[in-house]
N, C-alpha and C positions, 0 to 999 in steps of 0.2 A: 268577451273579456278573457275567458280561459285561453283562447287562441293567442291573444296578445301576450299573455303571461308566458305561454310556451315559446313563442317567437323571441321574446325578450331573453328568456333563459338560454335558448339555443345560441343566440347571436352575441351573448356575452360570455360564452364558454371558451375555454382554451382550445378545444377541438375545432370550433368554428374559425377562430383566428389562425390556427395552424393551417386549415384548409384554404383560407383566403391567401395566406402567405405563399403556400405551394402553388395555388392557382395563378398567382401573379408572377412568381419567380421562375417557374418551369419554362414558359415560352421565352422569357428574356435570356435565361442561361443557355438554353439549347440553341437559340438563334445565334448568339455570339459564338458558341462552340462550333456549330455547323459552318458558319461563315469563315472562321479562322482556319479550321482544318481543311475545308474544301479548297481554300486558297493555297494551303501547303501542297495539296494534291496537284492543283493546277500548275504551280511553279516547279514541281518535281517531275510530273509525268505527262503534262498536257501541252507542253510547248511544241513537241514534235507534231507536224501536220501530215507528212507523207508516211505511209506504212513502212515499218522497219523491214529490211531485207531478211529473207529466210535462208537458213543454212540448208534446209531440205523442205520439200513440199509433201507432207504426209497426206494420205488419202482422207477425204472428208465425206461424211454422209449427212445430207440435209434431210432431216426427218420431220414430217408434217403430220401430226395426228388430227383426225377429222371425224366429226359426227354431225351429219345434217348441215354441211357447209356449202351447199350448192351455190348460194348467192355470193360467196366471197372467195372461194378457193381458187377460182380462175385467176384472179389478180395475184394471189400468192405464188401460184405456179409460174406465171409469166415472169415475176421478179426473181424467183428462185432459180429458174433455168437460165437467167441472164447474169448470174454471179460470175465475176471475173476471177477464176482460179483454175489452175491446170488439171487438178485431179479431184473431182467430186461427183457424187451421185445425188439424185433427189428421190426420196422414198416417201410415199404417202401411205399411212396406215388408216384404213377406213374402219371405224369401230361401229359396225352395225347401223350404218345410215339407212334411213327410210325415204330419203328424198333423192334428188338427182346428182348427188355428189360424185358417184362413180362415173356417171356420164360425162361430167366436166373433166375428170382426170383421164379418161380413156384415150382421147386424142393425143395427149402427151405420152402415154404408154405406147401407143402404136408408132409414134415417131422415135421411140427409144430414148426419150428425154427423162422419163420418170418410171420408177418401179412402183407397183401398187400391191399392198398387202391388204387382203380383205378379211375382216372378222365378221361373222354372221350375227353375233350377239353383242349388244352394247354392254361392255363391262367397265367403262370409264376410261378417262384419259391416261391415268397411271398404268392401268393394265395394258392398254393399247401400246404405250411406249415400251413397257417391259417385254411384251411379246415381240415387238419389232426389233429391239436392240440386237438380239443374237443373229438376226438376218442381215445386218448391215455389214458392208465391206470396209467402211472407213475406220481409221484409227481415232479420228475426232468426229464427234456427233454434234451437228448444229441443229438444235430443236427450236422450231418456230411455230407460232400459231397459224391456223388456216386463214386468218384475216390479216396477216402481217406481210409487209412488202419490204424486204431488205434492200439496201443499196448495193450496187455491184461489187464494191470493194470491201464488203463486210468481213470476209474471211481473211483478206490480206492484213486487216487491222487486228483480228483476233488471234491468228495462228502464231505470231511471234511469242506470245505469252507462253505457249505450250512447249517452247524450247527449254523452259525451266521444269525439271522433272516433277516437282511437287505441285504444280498447277493442275487442278482438276477441272476447273470451269472458268469461263470468262463470260460475264454478263454484258449485254449490249446496251445501247442507248435508244429506248423507244421514243418515237416522236409522234405527235398527234396529227393525223391526216385530215379528219373531218372537223374543221374549225368553224362550221357554219351555225352553231348554236351557242347560247350563253354558257351552258354547262360544259360543252366541249372546250370552250376557250378557257374556262376555269381549270379544266384538267390539263390543258396545255401549260398553263402557269404552274400547276402542281408538279408535272413531270420534270419541269426545268428547275423549279425552286425548292421542291421538297424531295422528290424521288432521286433525281440526279445529284443534287447537293448532298443528300444523306449518304448515297453510295460513295461519293468522293470522300466524305468524312470517315465512313466506316472502313474504307481502304487504308486510311491513315491509322485507324485504331488497330487494324490487323485482321479483322473478321467482318464479313458482310452479313446483314440480316437475311437477305434473300437474293438469289439471282432473278432476273426478269423472266416471268412466265411467258412473255411474248417472244423473246429470243435469247438464247444462251448456248454457248458451245461447251461441250464436255469431252474429257478424255474417256474413251469407252472403258478402258481398264478401271478407271476410278468409279464409274457407274456400277460395274460388276463387283467391285470391291465392297461397296456398301449395300449390295443387294437390289440396286435399281430404285425405282420410285415406290412410294408407299401408297397402295390403292385405298387404304382406309382413311387417309387424311384429306380434308377439304381443299387444302392448298399444298399440292404435291411439290411445288417448286420451293416453298419455304422449308418444308420438311427435308427435302433432299439437300438443300444448302447446309442445314444443321448437321445432317448425318455425315456429309463429306468433311466438314470442319471438325467434327468430333473425332474423325479418323486422321486429323492433322493434315488434310489436303488444303491447299491454298486456293482461294477464289478471288478473282480480280474483276475490276470494272474497267471497260474500255469505252470511253465516250465517243470515239471516232466510229465505232461499229453501229451505224444507224439502221433503224428499221422503222417503217411507217405503219401505224396501227390505227384502227377505228375504235373510238371510245364510245361509251353509252351517251346518248343524246337526250334521254328522258330521265326524269327523277326516279321513276320506278326501276329502270334498268341500272342506274347508278347505285341505288340503294341495295338492289339485289347483289351487285358485284361487291360492294363494300362490306355487306354483312358476311359474305363468304370469306373475304379477306380477313375480317376481324375474327371470325370463328376459327379460321385456319391458323392464324397466328396464336390465338389463345390455346388451341390444342397442341401446337408445337411447344409453347412455353410449359404447358402441363407435362408433356411427354419428356422434355429435356430439362426439367427443373433441377435435376441432380447435378448439372454442370457447375452450379454455384457451390457445391460441396467438395469439389476436387481441384487442387492446385494446377493439375496438368491441363485443365480446361480454362485457365485464367484469361486467355485471350478472347474467350467467348463471353466473359463477364460483362464487358461494356454493352454488347448488343442485347443481352438478357436484361440488364438493369435498365437500359434506355427504353426497351419495349415495355417493360413492366411499369416504368414511370409514366409513359405516355397513356397507358390504360388507366392508371390512378388519376392522372390529370383529367381524363374524360369523365371519370366518376365525379370528381370535384366540380367540373363544369356543369354537368347535368343536375347534381344535387343542389349546388349553390343557386343555379338559375331558377330551379323550381321553388326553392325557399324564398328567393327574392320576389318572385311573381306572387306567391302567397302573401308575402309581407305587404306589397303594394296594394293588393286586393283587400287586405284587412285594414288598410289605412295606417300601417305602421312602416314608415320608411326604413328599409333595411340598413343595418349598421355596416359601414365599409363599402357600400355600393351606391352608385348614382347613375341615372340614365345618361348623363353627360359625362364623357370621359374625364377623369381627373389626372393627376400627374402620372401615377403608375399606369393608368390606362393609355395615356399618350406615349409613354416609354415603350410599352408592349407593342402598340400599333407602329411606332417608328421602327423598332427592331424587326418587326414582322415584314414591313415594307422593304427594309434594307436587305433582309434575307431573300425576299422574293426578287429584288433587283439584282442581287449578286448571282443567283441562279440563272436569271434571264440573260444577264450579260455573258456568263460563262458558256451558255448553250446557244448564244446568238450565232456563233461561228458555224454551228451545225444546222441550225434552223433559223435563218434570218428573220422570218416572220414572228419569231417569239417576242422580240422587243416591241413590235407593233401592238401586241395585245397586253402589254404590261399594265395599262390603265385598269384592266380587269382585276388586277391584283388587289385593288382596294376592297373588292367584294369577297376576297378569299377568306380573311379572318371571320367575316360575318357569316357567310354561307357555309364554307367548308368546315370551319371549326365546329359549328353547330351540327352539321351532318355527320362528321366523323366521330365527334364525341357521342352522339346519340347511337350510332351503329356499334361503337365499342361498348356502350352501356347496356344495350339490349342483348349483346352477345356475351355478357360477363359470365353467365353460367357455364359457357364452354371452357373457361379457364380451369374449372374444377371437374370437368367431365372427361372420362377416358375415351379415346378414339373408338369408333365403332369397329367391329370385326368385319363388317361388310364393305365391299368396294364402293367408292363414291361414283355414281353413274353420271354421264353427261346430261346436262339440261341446257342445250344450246338454244338461245332465244335471240334471233337477229332482228326482230321487229323493234327492239329497243335501241338499235344503233342507227346512226344517221344514214342518209342516202349515199349512194356510191358503192359502199361495201355493206349495205344494210342487209 
């Protein structure tokens, strides 16, 4: 009886109704915002299909950091050495690998196609990149993961952006290669309808939350200007993006710059990846929270506010869901919730599906198979919202935790990835 009284008091409080209102309104408002702004991006910058001509061809260094990547790096090197660009080098920095990574790279070194930098001790991806950058010959640095496979024309699409002096980085368009599992197909929908759509929108806002950790091109002088990557941050790509933009460098998204990647195919692998992403974002928000106090950083306010609101929505999702489960178990139907979607539930679902369809149609020109898997989008709000809300919720403490002073080391686990590049 006491439990029913507590549930009644909670579900008739103003805070409960405020949480329900936010829980319903956030996905509806953001869906409309992302759809409209991404269409502005498409109409302004995405009509061009062929790469823009270059006034000059600056030297480019394709840098691949690796730690225990024996099973995948061969595919990355084959694609990297086939890039269509007149002046570039491929450099691998091996960060204390204990498997056969160097053995896979050596034939490319002997043929003069790749340079290899060997570090004897595993000090983490950020340290490996920082140590390699001074050794590079290129004015532009294309950093790609050891399991990524870029399209041959990737540099021809990215390099025109660097003719603008304030452009520090151009992030590419990662596409999912291993679409043979349910989780992988959901991630294909996610990268089209969430990641790519959001980067289009953020480009309209003027600032981007993060470059792609899979592939991004950087002006080397800009990297040196901000002191390179931050070894103590779990997500060095998000942190670098914020550091560059705080120095008023411009970062752009180029959807034509395609790279094929292998995504986690098991729930444990996906959870591990998303926990790291959640913790990394929260530590970046903690470190850069002062941007909200300074007018000169006003162009970063939208990404800070949107990131914070998404975390708050995750908290609402988990807390309200737990409360409703307890209510049903106690025989007290929760106020404002019903297992059968009502009007606002149908509106949320409709807008979510429209957002997913918009992203799928926009990226269909780059990955024709995307539309084929659109029907999997019906599972996205059910599976992914639960998964991402939970990973944000359990990582919430990192929002208030100072970054460690120690470098984040590699923990490469390829068994959680699908076959082919597993």
